C-alpha positions as CSV (number, residue, x, y, z in Angstrom):
1,X,91.9,126.2,58.3
2,X,91.1,129.8,57.3
3,X,90.2,132.4,60.0
4,X,86.8,132.8,58.8
5,X,86.3,128.7,59.0
6,X,87.6,128.7,62.5
7,X,85.7,131.8,63.8
8,X,82.4,129.8,62.4
9,X,83.7,126.6,64.3
10,X,83.9,128.0,67.4
11,X,80.6,129.8,67.3
12,X,79.0,127.1,66.5
13,X,80.3,125.1,69.2
14,X,79.6,127.6,71.9
15,X,76.1,127.9,70.6
16,X,75.5,124.0,70.5
17,X,77.3,123.5,73.8
18,X,75.9,126.1,75.9
19,X,72.5,124.3,76.7
20,X,74.6,121.1,78.1
21,X,76.5,123.8,79.7
22,X,74.2,125.0,82.0
23,X,72.7,121.0,82.2
24,X,76.3,119.6,83.1
25,X,75.8,118.1,86.6
26,X,77.8,120.2,89.3
27,X,78.6,117.8,91.5
28,X,80.4,115.8,88.9
29,X,84.3,115.5,90.0
30,X,86.8,117.0,87.6
31,X,88.4,113.6,86.3
32,X,85.1,112.6,84.7
33,X,85.3,115.6,81.7
34,X,89.0,116.1,82.0
35,X,91.8,114.6,79.9
36,X,95.2,113.8,81.2
37,X,98.5,113.7,79.5
38,X,101.3,111.8,80.1
39,X,104.6,112.8,80.7
40,X,108.2,111.0,80.3
41,X,109.9,113.2,82.2
42,X,113.5,112.0,81.3
43,X,112.2,112.8,77.5
44,X,110.0,115.8,78.1
45,X,112.2,119.1,78.5
46,X,115.9,119.7,79.8
47,X,116.3,123.0,81.9
48,X,120.3,122.1,82.6
49,X,121.5,120.8,79.6
50,X,122.1,117.5,80.9
51,X,120.5,116.0,77.8
52,X,117.9,114.5,80.8
53,X,114.4,116.3,81.3
54,X,113.5,117.3,84.4
55,X,110.8,119.3,86.9
56,X,111.8,122.8,85.9
57,X,111.5,121.7,82.0
58,X,108.2,120.3,82.8
59,X,107.7,123.8,84.0
60,X,108.7,126.0,81.1
61,X,105.8,123.7,78.9
62,X,103.0,124.6,80.8
63,X,102.0,127.0,79.0
64,X,102.1,124.9,76.0
65,X,99.9,122.0,77.8
66,X,97.3,124.9,78.7
67,X,97.4,126.1,75.2
68,X,96.3,122.8,73.7
69,X,93.8,122.0,76.5
70,X,95.4,119.4,78.9
71,X,93.2,119.4,82.2
72,X,95.6,116.8,84.2
73,X,99.5,115.4,83.9
74,X,100.7,112.3,84.9
75,X,104.4,112.4,85.3
76,X,106.0,109.1,85.1
77,X,108.7,108.8,88.0
78,X,110.9,111.3,89.1
79,X,112.0,110.0,92.5
80,X,115.8,109.0,93.3
81,X,116.6,105.7,91.5
82,X,119.4,104.3,90.7
83,X,118.0,104.1,87.2
84,X,118.2,100.4,86.4
85,X,114.1,100.4,85.0
86,X,114.7,105.1,85.1
87,X,112.9,105.3,88.0
88,X,110.3,102.5,88.6
89,X,113.4,101.2,90.9
90,X,113.2,103.6,93.7
91,X,115.2,104.1,96.3
92,X,113.2,106.7,98.7
93,X,109.6,107.7,97.9
94,X,109.2,111.3,99.2
95,X,112.1,113.0,97.3
96,X,113.0,114.0,94.0
97,X,116.1,112.5,92.3
98,X,119.0,115.0,91.6
99,X,118.5,114.4,87.7
100,X,114.9,115.7,87.9
101,X,115.8,118.3,90.3
102,X,114.5,118.9,94.1
103,X,111.7,119.2,96.2
104,X,111.2,123.1,95.8
105,X,111.3,122.7,92.3
106,X,108.3,120.3,92.4
107,X,107.0,122.7,94.5
108,X,106.7,125.3,92.3
109,X,105.6,123.3,89.9
110,X,102.6,122.0,91.3
111,X,102.1,125.8,92.1
112,X,102.3,126.4,88.7
113,X,100.1,123.8,87.4
114,X,97.4,124.5,89.4
115,X,97.5,128.4,88.5
116,X,97.1,127.3,85.1
117,X,94.2,125.0,85.7
118,X,96.1,121.9,85.6
119,X,95.9,119.2,88.0
120,X,98.8,116.9,88.7
121,X,99.0,113.2,89.2
122,X,101.9,111.2,90.3
123,X,103.0,107.5,89.4
124,X,103.7,105.3,92.6
125,X,105.3,102.4,92.7
126,X,104.3,100.1,94.8
127,X,104.7,96.4,94.1
128,X,108.5,96.7,94.1
129,X,111.6,99.2,95.7
130,X,115.1,99.6,94.4
131,X,117.7,96.9,95.5
132,X,119.1,100.2,96.9
133,X,116.4,101.3,99.5
134,X,117.1,101.5,102.9
135,X,114.0,99.2,103.7
136,X,115.9,96.6,101.4
137,X,119.3,97.1,102.5
138,X,117.8,96.5,106.2
139,X,115.7,93.4,104.9
140,X,119.2,91.1,103.4
141,X,121.3,92.0,106.6
142,X,120.1,88.8,108.1
143,X,117.4,86.3,108.1
144,X,116.2,87.6,112.0
145,X,116.5,91.5,110.8
146,X,113.3,93.4,111.7
147,X,112.6,93.9,107.8
148,X,113.1,90.9,106.4
149,X,109.1,90.2,106.1
150,X,109.4,93.1,104.0
151,X,109.7,91.7,101.1
152,X,109.7,88.5,99.8
153,X,112.5,85.8,101.1
154,X,112.0,82.0,100.6
155,X,114.9,79.4,101.2
156,X,115.7,77.6,98.0
157,X,113.5,73.8,97.5
158,X,117.3,72.1,97.9
159,X,120.9,74.1,97.9
160,X,121.2,75.9,94.5
161,X,117.3,75.2,93.7
162,X,114.9,78.1,93.4
163,X,112.0,78.1,96.0
164,X,109.8,77.5,92.6
165,X,109.4,78.0,89.1
166,X,107.9,81.7,88.8
167,X,109.2,83.5,86.2
168,X,110.2,87.4,85.9
169,X,108.1,90.1,83.9
170,X,111.5,91.1,82.3
171,X,112.6,87.9,81.6
172,X,114.3,85.0,83.2
173,X,113.6,83.4,86.6
174,X,112.1,85.8,89.4
175,X,114.5,84.5,92.1
176,X,117.8,86.0,93.1
177,X,120.0,84.2,95.2
178,X,121.6,86.5,98.1
179,X,125.1,85.2,99.2
180,X,125.0,86.8,102.6
181,X,122.0,84.9,103.9
182,X,121.6,81.7,101.5
183,X,118.3,82.8,101.0
184,X,116.5,84.1,97.4
185,X,114.3,87.0,96.9
186,X,111.4,87.4,94.3
187,X,111.7,89.7,92.3
188,X,108.2,90.1,89.4
189,X,110.6,92.8,87.6
190,X,114.0,93.0,87.3
191,X,116.6,91.5,90.0
192,X,117.3,95.1,91.4
193,X,113.8,95.8,92.0
194,X,112.7,93.1,94.7
195,X,109.3,92.8,95.5
196,X,107.6,94.3,99.0
197,X,105.5,91.9,100.7
198,X,101.8,93.7,100.7
199,X,101.2,90.6,103.2
200,X,102.6,92.5,105.9
201,X,100.7,95.5,107.4
202,X,104.0,97.6,108.5
203,X,104.4,97.9,104.5
204,X,101.1,98.3,104.1
205,X,100.9,101.7,106.5
206,X,104.5,102.6,104.8
207,X,103.3,103.2,101.1
208,X,100.5,104.8,102.4
209,X,102.6,107.2,104.2
210,X,104.4,108.0,101.3
211,X,101.4,108.7,99.6
212,X,100.2,110.9,102.0
213,X,103.5,112.7,101.9
214,X,102.9,113.5,98.0
215,X,99.1,114.7,98.7
216,X,100.3,116.8,101.7
217,X,101.7,118.5,99.4
218,X,98.7,118.9,96.9
219,X,99.1,116.4,94.7
220,X,95.9,115.7,92.8
221,X,96.0,111.9,92.9
222,X,98.5,109.2,91.8
223,X,98.4,106.6,89.1
224,X,99.3,103.0,90.8
225,X,102.1,101.0,88.8
226,X,101.7,97.1,88.0
227,X,98.7,96.6,90.6
228,X,98.4,93.0,89.4
229,X,101.7,92.1,90.7
230,X,100.7,93.4,94.8
231,X,100.5,90.0,95.8
232,X,101.8,86.6,95.4
233,X,100.5,83.2,96.8
234,X,101.7,82.5,100.2
235,X,101.4,78.7,99.4
236,X,104.5,79.4,96.8
237,X,102.7,77.1,94.2
238,X,104.6,76.6,91.1
239,X,102.7,78.2,88.3
240,X,101.5,76.0,85.6
241,X,103.2,75.7,81.9
242,X,101.4,77.5,79.1
243,X,100.4,75.0,76.1
244,X,100.3,78.0,73.5
245,X,103.5,79.8,74.3
246,X,105.5,80.6,71.0
247,X,108.9,80.7,71.6
248,X,109.6,83.0,68.7
249,X,106.5,85.6,69.4
250,X,106.2,85.7,73.0
251,X,108.0,86.9,75.8
252,X,109.6,84.5,78.3
253,X,107.5,85.5,81.0
254,X,104.8,83.9,79.0
255,X,106.5,80.5,79.6
256,X,103.6,80.5,82.3
257,X,100.3,81.0,82.7
258,X,100.1,83.3,86.5
259,X,97.5,82.5,88.7
260,X,99.6,82.8,91.7
261,X,101.7,85.9,91.1
262,X,99.0,88.2,88.9
263,X,95.8,89.6,90.1
264,X,95.4,87.5,93.6
265,X,92.1,88.4,95.2
266,X,94.0,90.0,97.9
267,X,95.2,92.4,96.2
268,X,91.7,94.8,96.0
269,X,91.9,94.9,99.4
270,X,95.0,97.2,99.0
271,X,93.6,99.6,96.7
272,X,90.3,100.0,99.1
273,X,93.3,101.3,101.5
274,X,94.2,103.4,99.0
275,X,90.9,104.9,97.8
276,X,90.5,105.3,101.1
277,X,93.5,107.6,101.8
278,X,92.6,109.6,99.0
279,X,89.0,110.0,100.2
280,X,90.3,111.4,103.0
281,X,91.6,114.5,101.3
282,X,89.6,117.3,99.4
283,X,89.1,118.1,95.9
284,X,88.5,114.8,94.4
285,X,91.5,113.2,94.7
286,X,92.0,111.1,91.5
287,X,93.3,107.1,92.0
288,X,93.9,105.2,88.6
289,X,95.4,101.9,88.3
290,X,97.6,100.1,86.0
291,X,95.5,96.7,85.0
292,X,96.4,95.2,81.5
293,X,93.3,92.6,82.2
294,X,90.3,91.3,80.4
295,X,87.7,93.6,80.8
296,X,85.5,91.2,83.5
297,X,88.8,91.1,85.6
298,X,89.4,95.0,85.0
299,X,86.3,96.6,85.9
300,X,86.4,94.6,89.4
301,X,89.2,97.0,90.3
302,X,86.5,99.8,90.5
303,X,84.9,97.6,93.6
304,X,81.6,98.3,94.9
305,X,79.7,101.0,96.3
306,X,80.4,99.9,99.8
307,X,83.5,99.1,99.3
308,X,85.2,101.6,96.2
309,X,88.7,101.1,94.8
310,X,90.1,102.6,91.6
311,X,88.1,105.8,90.0
312,X,90.0,104.7,86.7
313,X,91.4,101.1,86.3
314,X,93.5,102.2,83.1
315,X,91.5,100.4,80.1
316,X,94.4,99.4,77.7
317,X,92.4,97.4,75.1
318,X,92.9,100.2,72.1
319,X,96.8,99.6,72.3
320,X,96.4,96.0,71.5
321,X,92.9,95.8,69.4
322,X,93.0,95.1,65.9
323,X,92.5,98.3,64.1
324,X,88.7,97.5,62.0
325,X,85.8,99.3,62.7
326,X,84.1,95.5,63.7
327,X,86.9,94.9,66.1
328,X,86.9,98.3,67.8
329,X,83.2,98.5,67.8
330,X,82.8,94.9,69.5
331,X,85.6,96.2,72.0
332,X,83.7,99.5,73.0
333,X,79.7,97.2,73.1
334,X,82.2,94.8,75.3
335,X,83.8,97.4,77.6
336,X,80.2,99.2,77.9
337,X,78.4,96.1,78.3
338,X,80.2,95.1,82.1
339,X,81.3,98.1,83.5
340,X,79.5,98.5,86.9
341,X,76.1,100.7,87.1
342,X,78.0,104.0,88.6
343,X,81.5,102.9,87.1
344,X,83.1,106.0,84.5
345,X,84.8,104.7,81.4
346,X,88.4,105.8,80.5
347,X,90.3,104.9,77.2
348,X,94.0,105.3,76.7
349,X,96.1,104.4,73.3
350,X,99.8,105.0,74.1
351,X,102.3,104.8,77.0
352,X,105.6,104.5,77.6
353,X,105.4,100.7,77.6
354,X,104.1,100.2,74.0
355,X,104.7,101.6,70.9
356,X,103.7,104.6,69.2
357,X,100.6,105.3,67.7
358,X,101.8,106.0,64.1
359,X,103.8,102.9,64.4
360,X,101.1,100.5,65.1
361,X,98.1,101.6,63.0
362,X,99.8,104.0,60.7
363,X,100.3,107.7,60.6
364,X,97.5,108.3,57.9
365,X,95.4,106.4,60.9
366,X,96.2,108.3,63.4
367,X,94.2,111.2,62.9
368,X,91.5,108.8,62.9
369,X,92.2,107.6,66.5
370,X,92.8,110.9,67.6
371,X,88.8,111.5,66.8
372,X,87.7,108.3,68.7
373,X,90.0,108.7,71.9
374,X,89.0,112.1,72.2
375,X,84.5,111.8,71.5
376,X,84.3,108.3,73.2
377,X,82.5,108.0,76.3
378,X,85.0,108.6,79.2
379,X,88.2,110.1,80.4
380,X,91.0,109.7,77.8
381,X,94.7,109.7,78.2
382,X,97.4,110.8,75.9
383,X,100.8,110.0,75.7
384,X,103.3,112.6,75.5
385,X,104.1,113.3,71.3
386,X,101.2,111.8,70.7
387,X,99.5,115.1,69.4
388,X,102.3,115.6,67.2
389,X,101.6,112.1,65.2
390,X,104.9,110.7,66.2
391,X,106.0,107.2,65.1
392,X,108.6,105.1,67.4
393,X,112.3,106.5,66.7
394,X,114.9,104.8,65.8
395,X,117.6,103.7,68.5
396,X,120.4,102.0,66.9
397,X,121.3,99.0,69.1
398,X,124.2,100.4,70.5
399,X,122.6,103.3,72.0
400,X,120.0,101.0,73.4
401,X,119.1,102.1,77.3
402,X,116.2,99.9,77.7
403,X,116.6,96.9,80.2
404,X,114.3,95.1,78.1
405,X,115.8,95.3,74.9
406,X,119.3,94.5,76.5
407,X,118.2,91.8,78.0
408,X,116.4,90.2,75.4
409,X,117.3,92.4,72.0
410,X,116.4,92.4,68.5
411,X,112.7,91.2,68.9
412,X,110.8,94.1,69.0
413,X,110.1,94.5,72.9
414,X,112.3,97.1,73.8
415,X,110.7,100.2,74.6
416,X,113.3,102.6,74.0
417,X,111.5,103.7,70.6
418,X,108.6,105.6,72.3
419,X,110.4,107.1,74.9
420,X,112.5,109.5,72.7
421,X,112.7,113.7,73.7
422,X,109.8,115.7,72.7
423,X,110.5,117.3,69.6
424,X,109.4,121.4,70.5
425,X,111.3,123.4,67.1
426,X,113.8,122.5,64.3
427,X,117.0,123.9,66.5
428,X,119.8,121.5,67.2
429,X,118.5,119.0,69.5
430,X,114.8,120.1,68.6
431,X,114.7,122.6,71.8
432,X,115.0,119.5,74.0
433,X,118.4,120.2,75.5
434,X,121.4,122.4,75.0
435,X,123.6,118.9,75.9
436,X,123.5,115.2,74.5
437,X,120.1,113.8,74.6
438,X,120.0,110.5,76.5
439,X,118.0,108.7,73.7
440,X,118.6,109.6,70.1
441,X,116.3,112.2,68.4
442,X,113.2,111.0,66.4
443,X,114.4,111.6,62.3
444,X,111.9,113.5,61.2
445,X,112.4,116.4,64.4
446,X,112.9,119.5,61.9
447,X,109.0,118.7,60.3
448,X,107.0,117.0,63.4
449,X,108.2,120.0,66.0
450,X,105.7,121.4,68.1
451,X,107.0,124.8,66.5
452,X,106.6,123.6,63.2
453,X,102.9,122.1,63.4
454,X,101.4,125.3,65.2
455,X,101.8,127.0,62.5
456,X,100.1,124.8,60.1
457,X,96.4,124.6,60.4
458,X,96.0,121.1,59.5
459,X,98.9,119.8,61.2
460,X,98.2,117.5,63.3
461,X,99.0,119.4,66.6
462,X,96.0,121.3,65.7
463,X,93.8,118.5,64.9
464,X,94.3,117.8,68.5
465,X,93.8,121.5,69.9
466,X,91.2,121.7,67.7
467,X,89.4,118.1,69.4
468,X,90.0,119.2,72.8
469,X,88.6,122.3,72.1
470,X,85.2,120.9,71.1
471,X,84.9,118.4,72.9
472,X,85.1,121.1,76.1
473,X,82.7,123.0,74.9
474,X,80.5,120.1,73.8
475,X,79.3,118.2,77.1
476,X,77.3,115.5,75.0
477,X,81.3,114.7,74.1
478,X,82.0,114.6,77.5
479,X,78.9,113.7,79.5
480,X,76.5,112.2,76.6
481,X,75.7,108.4,76.2
482,X,76.9,106.3,73.7
483,X,74.3,105.0,70.6
484,X,76.2,102.7,67.8
485,X,75.4,104.1,64.4
486,X,74.7,102.4,61.4
487,X,77.7,102.6,58.9
488,X,79.7,101.0,56.3
489,X,81.7,98.4,57.2
490,X,85.0,100.9,56.4
491,X,83.1,102.8,58.7
492,X,82.6,103.1,62.1
493,X,79.8,105.7,63.6
494,X,78.2,106.0,67.0
495,X,76.3,109.1,68.3
496,X,77.1,111.0,71.3
497,X,74.0,112.6,73.6
498,X,72.6,114.3,76.4
499,X,68.9,116.0,76.3
500,X,69.7,119.2,74.7
501,X,71.7,117.9,72.0
502,X,73.7,115.2,70.0
503,X,76.8,114.8,68.0
504,X,77.6,112.1,65.2
505,X,81.0,110.6,65.1
506,X,81.9,109.1,61.7
507,X,85.5,107.3,60.9
508,X,86.7,106.0,57.7
509,X,88.9,103.3,58.4
510,X,89.8,102.3,54.7
511,X,92.0,104.7,52.2
512,X,89.1,104.7,50.1
513,X,86.2,107.5,50.1
514,X,83.0,106.2,51.7
515,X,79.7,107.5,51.1
516,X,77.7,107.6,54.7
517,X,73.8,107.2,54.7
518,X,72.2,109.6,57.1
519,X,68.7,108.4,57.2
520,X,66.6,111.1,59.3
521,X,69.7,112.9,60.7
522,X,70.3,115.9,59.6
523,X,73.1,118.3,61.0
524,X,76.1,120.7,60.5
525,X,79.8,119.6,60.7
526,X,81.2,120.5,63.7
527,X,85.3,119.3,62.7
528,X,86.9,117.1,60.2
529,X,90.6,115.2,60.4
530,X,91.5,117.0,57.7
531,X,90.3,120.4,59.8
532,X,88.4,121.5,56.9
533,X,84.9,122.0,56.1
534,X,83.6,123.2,59.6
535,X,79.7,124.2,59.5
536,X,78.7,123.1,56.3
537,X,75.2,120.8,56.3
538,X,75.2,117.6,56.0
539,X,72.9,115.7,52.8
540,X,71.6,112.5,52.7
541,X,75.0,110.9,52.8
542,X,77.9,112.3,54.0
543,X,80.9,111.6,52.0
544,X,83.9,110.4,54.1
545,X,87.6,111.3,52.4
546,X,90.0,108.3,53.1
547,X,91.6,108.5,56.4
548,X,88.7,110.9,57.3
549,X,86.9,111.8,60.4
550,X,84.1,113.7,60.9
551,X,81.7,115.1,64.1
552,X,78.6,116.6,62.9
553,X,76.0,118.6,65.3
554,X,72.5,116.7,64.7
555,X,69.5,118.9,64.7
């Protein structure tokens, strides 16, 4: 985009947004208009040359996040851990693993983030600990140990026969025999990740105390991991066989249906306790849940007005949706239809557990995905590197790190490809580290890196930065109602509006040019995914190029 056009774009954005800014409710919590950015700390920025990203590295890159317009950062686990599941196996909930730095480094990071106007959210992993956690080491000492009931221990049905048929999400049995006491402990994930017993009030109190430790240090909230696995059936009933299981396509865990280990009603009481804790602190602390659920079950985690739960139960449905206008339109409609009255929606397009956007839907449609994510009603979450248009990295089998890939190699379930290091520049190791990166770099690091894209006014990172700016300055996009807009079958169209202004979003999902009839709607182009044509007036038709999205200010 030429400088003159950039100036016009900024001016028009301000003019069209100023009325809404004045009308926006001053009492709305910060997270309703925020954009959240997930950082996988091992892969963001290494500050000491050991090939692993760390907290000081994140601090070094806060200026970049501020410049592109990020409001809040969610950091995946950096607690002390044996790293069997790369930080999701925690051995101490109230410290920093030396690989990532120190508590002093964390305090500097949160102070600097807040100085820049960036909120900080932590990943909290309540379902399980590491088997190296002192609690579990105590628990396994004897059947009569005071912490025995802090975990899920059971006798076998007979010698050498497990307590029931439950399966681990990572494959295989969910039970591990401990020779010391000849009993089995339950692990929904790896055997090195024994499940805590959330039916035990001492466990609940201790975990809430760990959350309080970080709230006292100033964190702005938590993303709570694996929420639906928190509770298990106390009767330990066998789970039914899944008659639709496909041994070629499906993960081992899908052999069974999971009415006794997933999304049990008692889970909601735990989330209510977490919400109460956050509500006791000032500043609208945010509670997010990881919940891979159908919409009707997902929205139950908002709770009720009398018994509130999560502010934002993560909505992952865009990740697995068929990438067509009709399917996305139906997804939006179905989600909006079941949201509780006071609930605020949210959208996620990528994370550390799923293939990258450009791999799933193509690099051309990744631009459409960016515009969709940042113009839908609700709070969006970005995954580091998606703003560069990164696809999955190639990870040779001999260099695989992910336990999922190692346990079930070659089936495409491994998560290393979306966890490869961030690309900062075209120097050796892409500016991520001066040492050997813990995972191989993306093959196109020389042209996809931040420095190269920041000098290209039509790059993907320039698109994200422009969309984030537009979103910030146009409250119709942050607070406006959502309405579908009639468009040709290749195009998804919708409007966002407040009492003061209205914008139209049209997204071409096809590789062909499409004319969108505007009817009585006229306006001016605010932004295109090609980052050109800003401020042009619309005519009878809005002509979309292949793979093009456009936001229009409507008169």
